[in-house]
C-alpha positions as CSV (number, residue, x, y, z in Angstrom):
1,M,0.0,-0.2,-0.1
2,A,1.3,3.4,-1.0
3,S,1.9,6.3,1.5
4,V,3.6,9.7,1.4
5,N,6.6,10.4,3.4
6,E,7.6,13.9,5.0
7,N,9.0,15.0,1.8
8,G,6.0,14.3,-0.3
9,K,7.4,11.4,-2.1
10,E,5.3,8.2,-2.8
11,M,6.6,5.5,-0.6
12,Y,5.6,1.8,-0.4
13,A,5.4,0.4,3.0
14,I,6.5,-3.2,3.1
15,H,7.4,-3.3,6.7
16,D,5.6,-1.9,9.7
17,L,7.4,-3.5,12.7
18,T,7.5,-2.7,16.3
19,T,11.0,-2.8,18.2
20,R,11.8,-6.4,18.5
21,K,14.6,-8.9,18.2
22,L,15.3,-10.4,14.7
23,R,17.8,-13.1,13.8
24,G,20.0,-11.9,16.6
25,Y,20.0,-8.3,15.7
26,N,18.6,-5.5,17.8
27,V,16.2,-3.5,15.7
28,A,17.0,0.0,16.6
29,Q,14.4,2.1,14.7
30,L,12.0,2.2,11.8
31,K,12.2,5.1,9.6
32,W,11.8,6.1,5.9
33,L,14.7,5.3,3.6
34,P,15.1,5.0,-0.1
35,Y,15.4,1.3,-1.2
36,F,17.5,1.6,-4.4
37,K,20.4,4.1,-4.4
38,S,19.4,5.5,-7.7
39,G,15.6,6.3,-6.5
40,W,13.3,4.5,-8.9
41,V,11.6,2.7,-5.8
42,Y,11.1,3.8,-2.3
43,V,10.0,1.8,0.7
44,G,8.8,3.1,3.9
45,F,9.2,2.0,7.6
46,M,12.5,0.4,6.6
47,L,14.0,-2.1,9.0
48,V,17.4,-0.6,10.4
49,A,19.6,-3.0,12.3
50,C,22.4,-2.1,14.8
51,T,25.7,-3.0,13.7
52,V,27.4,-5.2,16.2
53,V,30.6,-7.1,16.6
54,S,29.5,-10.6,16.3
55,S,31.0,-13.8,17.6
56,S,29.5,-16.1,15.1
57,F,27.4,-15.8,11.8
58,T,26.2,-18.7,9.7
59,D,24.1,-18.5,6.6
60,N,23.4,-21.9,4.9
61,F,20.8,-20.1,2.6
62,N,18.2,-22.8,3.6
63,E,14.8,-21.2,3.0
64,S,11.4,-22.5,1.9
65,G,10.9,-20.9,-1.6
66,S,13.0,-18.4,-2.8
67,S,14.1,-14.8,-2.1
68,A,16.7,-12.3,-2.9
69,I,19.1,-9.9,-1.5
70,I,18.9,-6.7,-3.4
71,E,21.6,-4.1,-4.0
72,T,21.1,-0.8,-1.9
73,G,23.3,2.3,-1.8
74,H,23.9,2.0,1.9
75,M,24.2,-0.8,4.4
76,L,21.1,1.0,6.5
77,N,19.0,0.5,3.4
78,S,19.4,-3.4,3.0
79,L,16.1,-5.1,3.8
80,N,18.2,-8.2,4.6
81,P,19.3,-8.1,8.5
82,Q,22.5,-10.2,7.8
83,W,23.8,-8.8,4.6
84,W,24.4,-5.7,2.5
85,L,24.8,-6.1,-1.3
86,S,26.6,-3.0,-2.2
87,S,27.2,-4.1,-6.0
88,G,25.9,-6.8,-8.0
89,G,22.2,-6.3,-8.5
90,Y,20.8,-9.4,-6.9
91,V,22.0,-12.4,-4.9
92,Y,19.2,-15.1,-5.0
93,R,18.7,-17.7,-2.2
94,R,17.1,-20.8,-3.5
95,G,17.1,-24.2,-2.0
96,G,20.1,-23.9,0.3
97,V,22.3,-22.1,-2.4
98,A,22.9,-18.4,-3.1
99,T,23.7,-17.5,-6.6
100,T,24.8,-14.3,-8.3
101,V,22.8,-13.1,-11.3
102,Q,22.9,-16.2,-13.8
103,G,23.4,-15.0,-17.4
104,K,21.8,-11.7,-18.5
105,L,19.4,-9.4,-16.9
106,A,16.2,-8.6,-18.7
107,D,16.3,-5.4,-20.9
108,N,13.9,-3.6,-18.7
109,D,15.3,-4.8,-15.5
110,P,15.8,-1.6,-13.2
111,F,19.4,-2.7,-12.3
112,R,20.1,-3.3,-16.0
113,L,19.0,0.2,-16.9
114,A,21.0,1.7,-14.0
115,Y,24.3,0.1,-14.7
116,A,24.0,0.9,-18.4
117,K,24.2,4.5,-17.1
118,S,26.7,3.9,-14.2
119,S,29.2,1.2,-15.2
120,P,28.3,0.2,-19.0
121,V,31.9,-1.2,-19.7
122,D,32.3,-3.4,-16.6
123,T,28.7,-4.7,-16.7
124,D,28.2,-5.1,-20.4
125,N,25.7,-2.3,-20.8
126,G,24.2,-3.3,-17.5
127,Y,23.3,-6.9,-18.4
128,H,25.7,-8.3,-16.0
129,P,25.9,-6.4,-12.7
130,Q,27.3,-9.8,-11.1
131,N,30.6,-8.8,-12.8
132,L,30.9,-6.5,-9.8
133,L,29.6,-8.7,-6.8
134,R,30.1,-7.0,-3.5
135,L,28.5,-8.9,-0.6
136,V,29.2,-7.5,2.7
137,T,28.0,-8.8,6.3
138,R,26.3,-6.3,8.7
139,A,28.0,-7.6,11.6
140,K,31.9,-6.7,12.3
141,F,34.5,-9.1,13.1
142,K,38.2,-8.7,14.0
143,N,40.2,-11.8,14.7
144,F,38.1,-14.4,13.1
145,A,37.8,-17.2,10.5
146,Q,35.6,-17.1,7.7
147,E,34.6,-19.9,5.0
148,V,32.1,-20.5,2.2
149,F,31.8,-23.2,-0.5
150,F,31.6,-21.7,-4.0
151,K,31.0,-23.1,-7.5
152,I,31.9,-20.9,-10.7
153,D,28.9,-21.5,-13.0
154,N,30.5,-19.1,-15.8
155,V,33.1,-16.9,-16.4
156,N,31.8,-13.7,-18.2
157,I,34.2,-12.8,-21.0
158,S,33.5,-9.0,-20.9
159,A,35.3,-6.6,-23.1
160,S,36.1,-4.4,-20.0
161,P,39.7,-3.7,-19.6
162,N,39.0,-4.4,-15.8
163,R,38.6,-8.1,-16.8
164,N,42.1,-9.3,-15.9
165,Q,44.2,-11.6,-13.9
166,S,43.4,-9.8,-10.6
167,N,39.6,-11.0,-10.8
168,G,38.5,-14.1,-8.7
169,I,36.7,-15.1,-5.5
170,L,37.9,-13.2,-2.5
171,F,37.0,-12.5,1.1
172,F,36.7,-9.2,2.8
173,H,38.3,-8.9,6.2
174,R,38.0,-5.9,8.7
175,Y,36.2,-3.9,6.0
176,Q,35.9,-0.2,7.0
177,D,34.6,0.9,3.7
178,A,35.2,0.3,0.0
179,D,38.5,2.0,0.3
180,N,40.0,0.3,3.4
181,L,40.1,-3.4,4.0
182,Y,42.0,-6.7,3.5
183,Y,41.0,-9.2,0.9
184,A,42.3,-12.7,0.4
185,G,41.3,-15.5,-2.1
186,I,42.0,-17.0,-5.3
187,R,42.3,-15.4,-8.7
188,V,41.6,-16.3,-12.3
189,D,45.4,-16.7,-13.0
190,G,45.5,-19.5,-10.5
191,C,47.1,-17.7,-7.7
192,A,46.0,-17.4,-4.0
193,V,46.5,-13.8,-2.9
194,V,46.4,-11.4,0.1
195,K,46.1,-7.6,-0.3
196,K,45.1,-4.8,1.6
197,K,43.7,-1.7,0.5
198,I,44.4,1.8,2.1
199,N,42.7,4.9,1.1
200,G,41.7,3.4,-2.3
201,K,45.3,1.9,-3.2
202,Y,46.1,-1.7,-3.1
203,Y,49.0,-3.2,-1.7
204,L,50.1,-6.8,-2.5
205,L,51.1,-8.8,0.8
206,K,51.6,-12.1,-0.9
207,S,50.7,-14.0,-3.8
208,V,51.4,-18.0,-4.6
209,P,50.4,-20.1,-7.6
210,V,47.9,-22.8,-6.8
211,Y,46.3,-24.0,-10.1
212,Q,48.7,-24.7,-13.0
213,G,48.5,-22.9,-16.4
214,S,49.5,-19.7,-18.1
215,Y,46.8,-16.9,-17.9
216,N,46.1,-15.0,-20.9
217,R,43.1,-12.5,-21.1
218,D,42.1,-13.8,-24.6
219,T,43.3,-17.4,-24.9
220,E,43.2,-18.7,-21.4
221,P,41.2,-16.2,-19.2
222,N,40.5,-18.5,-16.3
223,L,42.7,-21.1,-14.7
224,L,40.1,-21.9,-11.7
225,P,37.8,-24.9,-11.9
226,V,34.3,-24.4,-13.4
227,N,31.3,-26.2,-12.2
228,R,33.1,-27.8,-9.2
229,W,32.4,-26.9,-5.5
230,I,35.6,-25.7,-3.7
231,G,35.8,-24.4,-0.1
232,I,37.7,-21.4,0.7
233,R,38.6,-20.5,4.3
234,T,40.7,-17.6,5.9
235,E,41.8,-16.9,9.4
236,I,42.9,-13.4,10.5
237,A,44.5,-12.5,13.8
238,D,46.7,-9.8,15.5
239,K,49.8,-11.2,16.7
240,A,51.8,-10.2,19.8
241,D,54.0,-7.7,17.9
242,G,51.0,-6.0,16.5
243,N,51.2,-7.5,12.9
244,A,48.1,-8.8,11.3
245,E,48.4,-12.5,10.1
246,I,46.2,-13.8,7.5
247,V,46.1,-17.5,6.4
248,L,44.3,-19.0,3.5
249,Y,43.0,-22.6,3.0
250,L,41.3,-24.3,0.3
251,N,39.1,-27.4,0.2
252,D,39.3,-29.0,-3.3
253,E,39.6,-32.6,-3.9
254,K,41.9,-32.0,-6.7
255,L,44.5,-30.5,-4.3
256,G,44.1,-33.0,-1.6
257,S,42.0,-34.2,1.2
258,G,40.2,-31.7,3.6
259,W,41.5,-27.9,4.3
260,I,44.8,-27.4,2.6
261,K,46.8,-24.4,3.7
262,V,47.9,-22.5,0.5
263,L,49.0,-19.1,1.7
264,Q,50.3,-17.5,5.1
265,V,51.4,-13.8,5.3
266,E,51.9,-11.1,8.0
267,D,51.0,-7.4,7.5
268,A,54.0,-5.6,9.2
269,G,52.6,-2.3,8.0
270,F,55.9,-1.3,6.0
271,E,54.1,0.2,3.0
272,A,51.0,1.4,4.8
273,V,49.3,1.0,8.0
274,H,47.7,-1.9,9.5
275,I,44.1,-2.1,9.6
276,T,43.6,-2.7,13.4
277,N,39.9,-2.2,13.9
278,S,37.2,-4.6,13.7
279,G,35.3,-4.5,10.3
280,F,32.7,-6.1,8.1
281,A,33.5,-9.4,6.3
282,G,32.0,-10.6,3.1
283,I,32.5,-11.8,-0.4
284,R,33.7,-10.2,-3.6
285,S,33.6,-12.0,-7.1
286,D,34.7,-10.4,-10.5
287,F,33.2,-11.3,-14.0
288,M,31.6,-14.4,-13.3
289,D,28.3,-16.2,-12.4
290,V,28.8,-18.0,-9.1
291,S,26.7,-20.2,-6.5
292,F,27.7,-20.2,-2.8
293,D,26.7,-22.5,0.1
294,N,27.4,-22.7,3.8
295,Y,29.1,-19.2,4.6
296,V,30.3,-19.1,8.2
297,A,32.2,-16.2,10.1
298,T,33.4,-16.9,13.8
299,E,35.4,-14.6,16.0
300,N,38.1,-16.0,17.9
301,R,37.6,-15.0,21.6
302,N,40.8,-16.4,22.9
């Protein structure tokens, strides 16, 4: 049912809740907030959840029926109490699996039209917003482990110059904002990698080859397995000397049995400062359609 907010804009009230507990989050307030960052659609009495430092967060995407996490311009605008999709259009939750957009969006989809204006090159004129997937937890962590199983369903051979060897499946750690964070994961050139981003500039902490082959943007654009479930796990912790240590594991039957440590590195803060504060976690993927299952993030309280 439509209503009008204090600015006279038509709003669509899809939530009208009283303060209560919801999936472990304290609902702090209910207020008018725009649903999409571009302002095509508005919702009223939006659910706004407190940000907390969490001890554990598990999402196995098991829901009866299907639903979607929908991109919003700010975390407070997200209708999902656990996740903020800051880029990528949609993440669909169906039958115990989460998926990015698979294939192309419809011509008249709102996100297709928006990305055609804002990022036409990276999203193939808006049809593939999943090329820029950024899925961020709404809970914060500091010294913690996170893991997920993923399956690359398709690699999108975009003409974008940003489709390159640095693309991959990556975890966020201590995410302060889009310009200040650690990330770790595996890239389409077959390497495991840990980087930090400070004030928008990336610093490589370590990279090691894992999957064999020679990356070539045109003839060999992806060395990662496709259509095979693989586990990725990371651990980040402050050491006694103040350095941040990050360890990366993979669970892929072709590499061995169980979780295999593939990379370990310390950030000693030589090129740029450590990120010492707790921050958000989450998932990034680039220029591919991906499925996810069994995401877990657990704070180390020792």
